[in-house]
C-alpha positions in Angstrom: -20.3 -18.6 148.1 -18.8 -19.6 144.8 -16.1 -16.9 144.8 -15.0 -17.3 148.4 -11.3 -17.9 148.4 -9.4 -20.2 150.8 -5.9 -21.6 150.4 -3.8 -24.1 152.2 -1.5 -22.1 154.5 1.8 -23.8 153.6 1.2 -23.3 149.9 1.0 -19.6 150.5 4.1 -19.6 152.8 5.9 -21.4 150.1 4.9 -18.7 147.6 6.1 -15.9 149.9 9.4 -17.7 150.5 9.9 -18.1 146.7 9.4 -14.3 146.4 12.4 -13.8 148.8 14.5 -15.9 146.4 14.0 -13.7 143.3 17.1 -12.3 141.5 17.8 -11.0 138.1 19.0 -14.4 137.0 16.0 -16.4 138.3 14.9 -18.0 141.6 17.5 -19.2 144.0 16.9 -21.7 146.9 18.7 -20.3 149.9 15.5 -20.2 152.1 14.5 -23.6 150.9 17.9 -25.1 151.6 18.0 -23.5 155.1 14.6 -24.9 155.9 15.6 -28.4 154.8 18.6 -28.2 157.1 16.4 -26.9 159.9 14.1 -29.9 159.4 17.0 -32.3 159.7 18.2 -30.7 162.9 14.6 -30.5 164.3 14.0 -34.2 163.6 17.4 -35.2 165.2 16.6 -33.1 168.3 13.0 -34.5 168.4 11.4 -31.0 168.5 7.7 -31.0 169.2 5.2 -30.3 166.4 4.7 -26.6 167.1 8.5 -26.0 167.5 9.1 -27.8 164.2 6.5 -25.7 162.4 7.8 -22.5 163.8 11.4 -23.4 162.9 10.6 -24.3 159.3 8.4 -21.3 158.6 11.1 -19.0 160.2 13.7 -20.6 157.9 11.5 -20.0 154.8 11.1 -16.3 155.7 14.2 -15.5 157.7 15.7 -12.9 155.3 12.5 -11.0 154.8 14.0 -8.0 156.4 16.5 -7.6 153.5 14.0 -8.3 150.7 13.5 -4.8 149.5 17.1 -3.7 149.3 19.5 -5.4 146.9 22.7 -4.1 148.6 21.6 -5.6 151.9 20.5 -8.9 150.3 24.0 -9.2 148.9 25.8 -8.0 152.0 24.2 -10.5 154.4 25.3 -13.6 152.5 29.0 -13.6 153.6 29.2 -11.0 156.4 28.1 -12.9 159.5 31.0 -11.2 161.4 29.8 -7.6 160.7 27.6 -5.9 163.2 25.3 -4.7 160.3 24.1 -8.3 159.9 21.7 -7.8 162.8 19.8 -5.0 161.0 17.8 -7.2 158.6 17.0 -9.7 161.5 15.4 -6.8 163.5 13.6 -5.6 160.3 12.3 -9.1 159.7 10.9 -9.2 163.3 9.1 -5.9 162.8 7.6 -7.1 159.5 6.5 -10.6 160.6 5.1 -9.5 164.0 2.4 -7.5 162.2 0.7 -10.8 161.5 -0.4 -12.3 164.9 -0.2 -15.9 163.6 3.5 -15.4 162.9 4.5 -13.9 166.3 6.6 -16.9 167.4 8.2 -17.0 163.9 9.0 -13.3 164.2 10.9 -13.9 167.5 13.0 -16.7 165.9 13.9 -14.5 163.0 14.8 -11.6 165.3 17.7 -13.5 167.0 18.8 -15.7 164.1 22.1 -14.0 163.8 22.8 -13.8 167.6 26.2 -15.3 168.3 26.6 -17.9 171.0 29.8 -16.2 172.2 27.9 -12.9 172.8 28.4 -9.3 171.5 24.8 -9.2 170.3 22.5 -6.1 170.3 20.0 -8.2 172.3 22.6 -8.6 175.1 21.9 -12.4 174.9 24.8 -14.8 175.2 24.8 -18.6 175.0 21.6 -20.4 175.9 19.9 -17.0 176.5 19.4 -17.0 172.7 16.2 -18.8 171.8 17.0 -22.4 170.8 15.2 -22.2 167.5 17.1 -19.0 166.6 20.4 -20.9 167.4 19.3 -23.7 165.1 18.3 -21.3 162.3 21.6 -19.5 162.5 23.5 -22.8 162.3 21.5 -23.9 159.3 21.6 -20.6 157.5 25.4 -20.5 157.7 25.8 -24.0 156.4 23.6 -23.1 153.4 25.5 -20.0 152.5 28.8 -21.9 152.4 27.4 -24.2 149.6 28.7 -23.5 146.1 25.9 -24.6 143.8 28.3 -24.8 140.9 30.1 -27.7 142.5 29.1 -31.1 143.6 27.7 -30.9 147.1 29.5 -34.2 148.2 32.9 -32.6 147.4 32.2 -29.7 149.7 31.1 -31.3 152.9 34.5 -31.4 154.5 35.1 -27.7 153.8 31.7 -26.7 155.2 32.0 -28.9 158.3 35.5 -27.5 159.1 34.4 -23.9 158.8 31.3 -24.4 160.9 33.0 -26.3 163.7 35.8 -23.8 163.8 33.5 -20.9 164.8 32.4 -19.8 168.3 29.3 -18.1 166.8 27.3 -21.3 167.1 25.9 -23.4 169.9 28.5 -26.1 170.6 25.7 -28.4 171.7 24.7 -28.5 168.0 28.1 -29.7 166.9 27.7 -33.4 167.7 24.3 -33.4 166.1 25.7 -31.8 163.0 28.6 -34.2 162.9 26.2 -37.2 163.1 24.0 -35.8 160.4 27.0 -35.0 158.2 27.9 -38.7 158.0 24.8 -39.4 155.9 25.0 -38.7 152.2 21.2 -38.0 152.2 21.7 -35.1 154.6 23.8 -33.3 152.0 21.9 -34.4 148.9 18.5 -33.4 150.4 19.8 -29.7 150.6 20.2 -29.5 146.8 17.6 -32.0 145.7 14.3 -32.0 147.5 11.5 -29.4 147.1 9.1 -27.5 149.3 6.5 -30.3 149.7 9.1 -32.3 151.6 9.0 -29.8 154.4 5.2 -30.0 154.9 4.6 -33.7 154.9 3.6 -33.8 158.6 1.7 -30.5 158.8 -2.0 -30.7 158.5 -2.6 -27.2 159.8 -0.8 -23.9 160.2 -0.5 -23.3 164.0 -4.0 -24.7 164.3 -5.4 -23.1 161.1 -6.3 -25.5 158.3 -7.2 -22.9 155.7 -6.4 -19.2 155.2 -9.5 -17.2 154.2 -9.5 -14.1 152.1 -9.1 -11.8 155.2 -6.1 -13.8 156.4 -4.6 -13.6 152.9 -5.1 -9.9 152.7 -3.5 -9.4 156.1 -0.4 -11.4 155.2 -0.2 -9.9 151.7 -0.1 -6.4 153.2 3.3 -7.4 154.7 4.7 -8.2 151.2 3.0 -5.2 149.6 4.8 -2.9 152.0 8.1 -4.7 151.2 7.6 -4.3 147.5 6.7 -0.6 147.7 9.7 0.0 150.0 12.0 -1.2 147.2 11.6 2.2 145.4 11.5 5.8 146.6 8.9 6.5 144.0 6.3 3.7 144.4 5.4 4.4 148.1 1.9 3.0 148.6 1.7 1.9 144.9 0.5 -1.6 145.7 -2.1 -0.3 148.2 -3.2 2.3 145.6 -3.6 -0.4 142.9 -5.5 -2.6 145.4 -8.0 0.2 146.2 -8.5 1.2 142.6 -8.9 -2.5 141.5 -11.5 -3.0 144.2 -13.5 0.1 143.1 -13.3 -1.0 139.5 -14.5 -4.5 140.4 -17.5 -2.9 142.2 -18.5 -1.4 138.9 -18.3 -4.8 137.1 -19.3 -7.4 139.7 -22.0 -7.8 142.4 -20.1 -10.1 144.7 -18.3 -8.9 147.8 -15.9 -11.8 147.7 -14.8 -10.7 144.2 -14.1 -7.2 145.5 -11.8 -8.6 148.1 -10.2 -10.9 145.5 -9.3 -7.9 143.4 -8.0 -6.0 146.4 -5.7 -9.0 147.1 -4.6 -9.1 143.5 -3.7 -5.4 143.7 -1.6 -5.9 146.8 0.4 -8.7 145.0 0.5 -7.4 141.5 4.2 -6.3 141.7 5.5 -9.3 143.7 8.0 -10.0 140.9 9.6 -6.5 141.3 11.7 -8.0 144.0 13.7 -9.5 141.1 14.5 -6.0 139.9 17.6 -4.1 141.4 16.9 -0.9 143.3 19.0 1.2 141.0 16.6 0.4 138.2 13.5 1.0 140.3 14.9 4.3 141.5 16.4 5.5 138.3 15.8 9.2 137.8 14.8 9.1 134.2 13.4 6.6 131.7 14.9 3.1 131.5 17.4 2.1 128.8 16.7 -1.0 126.7 18.7 -3.4 128.9 17.1 -2.0 132.1 13.6 -2.3 130.5 14.3 -6.0 129.7 15.1 -6.6 133.3 12.0 -4.7 134.4 9.8 -6.7 132.1 10.5 -9.9 133.9 8.5 -8.9 137.0 4.9 -9.9 135.9 6.2 -13.3 134.8 7.7 -14.0 138.2 4.6 -12.7 140.0 2.5 -15.1 137.9 4.9 -18.0 138.3 5.0 -17.8 142.1 1.2 -17.2 142.6 0.4 -20.1 140.2 2.0 -22.4 142.8 -0.9 -21.7 145.2 -4.0 -23.8 144.6 -7.0 -21.5 144.4 -4.9 -18.6 143.0 -5.4 -19.4 139.3 -7.4 -16.3 138.6 -5.1 -14.0 140.6 -2.0 -15.4 138.9 -3.5 -14.8 135.5 -4.6 -11.2 136.3 -1.3 -10.3 138.0 0.9 -12.0 135.4 -0.8 -10.2 132.5 -1.5 -6.7 133.8 1.2 -5.3 131.4 -0.5 -6.8 128.3 -2.0 -4.5 125.7 -4.9 -4.8 123.2 -2.6 -4.6 120.3 -0.5 -7.6 121.3 2.6 -5.7 122.2 2.5 -6.0 125.9 4.4 -8.5 128.1 5.2 -11.2 129.1 2.9 -13.3 126.8 2.1 -10.8 124.0 -1.7 -11.4 124.5 -4.1 -9.8 122.0 -7.4 -8.2 122.9 -9.5 -11.4 122.6 -7.2 -13.1 125.2 -7.4 -10.3 127.8 -10.3 -11.0 130.1 -12.1 -8.6 132.4 -10.0 -9.5 135.5 -6.8 -8.6 133.6 -8.3 -5.4 132.3 -9.3 -4.3 135.8 -5.8 -4.8 137.2 -4.2 -3.3 134.1 -6.3 -0.2 134.3 -5.8 0.1 138.1 -2.0 -0.1 137.6 -1.8 2.4 134.8 -4.2 4.8 136.5 -2.2 4.8 139.7 1.0 5.3 137.9 -0.4 8.4 136.3 -1.7 9.8 139.6 1.6 9.1 141.5 4.8 11.1 141.4 7.6 9.6 139.3 11.3 10.7 139.1 10.8 12.0 135.6 7.5 13.8 136.1 4.9 15.1 138.6 1.6 13.4 139.3 -1.0 14.3 136.7 -4.2 16.2 137.4 -7.6 14.7 136.6 -7.9 16.0 133.1 -4.3 15.1 132.2 -5.0 11.5 133.5 -8.0 11.2 131.2 -6.1 12.6 128.3 -3.3 10.1 128.8 -5.7 7.2 129.1 -7.4 8.2 125.8 -4.0 8.3 124.1 -3.7 4.6 125.1 -7.1 3.9 123.7 -6.3 5.6 120.4 -3.0 3.6 120.2 -5.1 0.4 120.6 -3.4 -0.3 124.0 -6.4 -0.1 126.4 -10.1 -1.0 126.2 -12.3 2.1 125.8 -15.0 0.8 128.2 -12.5 0.6 131.0 -11.2 4.1 130.4 -14.8 5.3 130.3 -15.5 3.8 133.8 -12.5 5.8 135.1 -13.4 9.1 133.4 -17.1 8.9 134.5 -16.0 8.6 138.2 -12.6 10.3 138.1 -13.0 12.0 141.5 -13.8 8.8 143.3 -10.9 7.0 141.8 -8.4 9.8 142.6 -9.6 9.8 146.2 -8.5 6.1 146.3 -4.9 7.0 145.7 -2.4 8.1 148.4 0.0 10.5 146.8 1.9 11.1 150.1 5.4 10.4 148.7 8.5 12.5 148.7 8.9 14.3 145.4 12.6 13.9 144.5 13.7 15.4 141.2 10.1 16.1 140.1 10.2 19.7 139.2 
């Protein structure tokens, strides 16, 4: 079928990994750097093909358990000696194990902060810790010691000394590290090469050559849950938008594959919100001008990341522009009505409709008539397309039934 969607697995893993790198100042490269280090260790240790795949994917996703909470993301960088460091590893395991293809990856992530010397929640000590987890821990700590504002070659002695002085790491990895550290290319690769370098030898993803739409939806639900967990007031929002976008697509298309594509777009539409601090997402009141500027970056990053996946061109366009308006005063590209296609309008309408039906810190969820009244205000202000609002108003009960309003109502009185 023309609209059937398949993507190369590693392109999608790369996109998800980039999502974990989002910050208010752009996209960092910690997961990429850790994966490059893991590949160097894996090659030196002659790991087999599946072990190498598992290790690299685990490196690319290893901090997924901290993705929705900024305080935790900051804390885990330089607190390897604090017992709270294990929390995000366990959360990461719980998240990744939801997708059967990532079960082995989940296990590696679960123990990637276990210390070789012991005192781990798992009870493991020494070689009881899975080998791939020991390698990942080693690589992760090398990468966090790197100061990206300084030349990498001027830091190698400092990093080497700090790593070799610790009893947290498998001592059998020390001579391998010392041998690798002699090569300038080992250090330069960490700060120079890109994702494609990691996947040169992988023609399949644990035996799967393509991810179909159902695979993509299954994996995307993992990230939708992480995005929605970043705020007390957007519980289930990504799922709600996915359901409403799918229902709207059924009124505008006759292709089952397109319905699934819009559902997927709904799940991923707020991917870039992982670049927005929790205190802004959870603010009890309207955002000030500076906070709004930070919030407005999220559709750009969603589009930037999804555009890296071959086959996601439509999704990236819809997701990246779901905050555009007919009058040209939306964001991030200030599109005008003639530039806003049906796909964008569907996702735009799904997002606004769900926001009106959901509780917010500054107001309760609106009832059906209030929702229609608000949408018509947008039409009268030349913000929304009337035909899309008409589709909602003609079937308002069906659309409201798509939305899960089961969220704690804090400060909504």
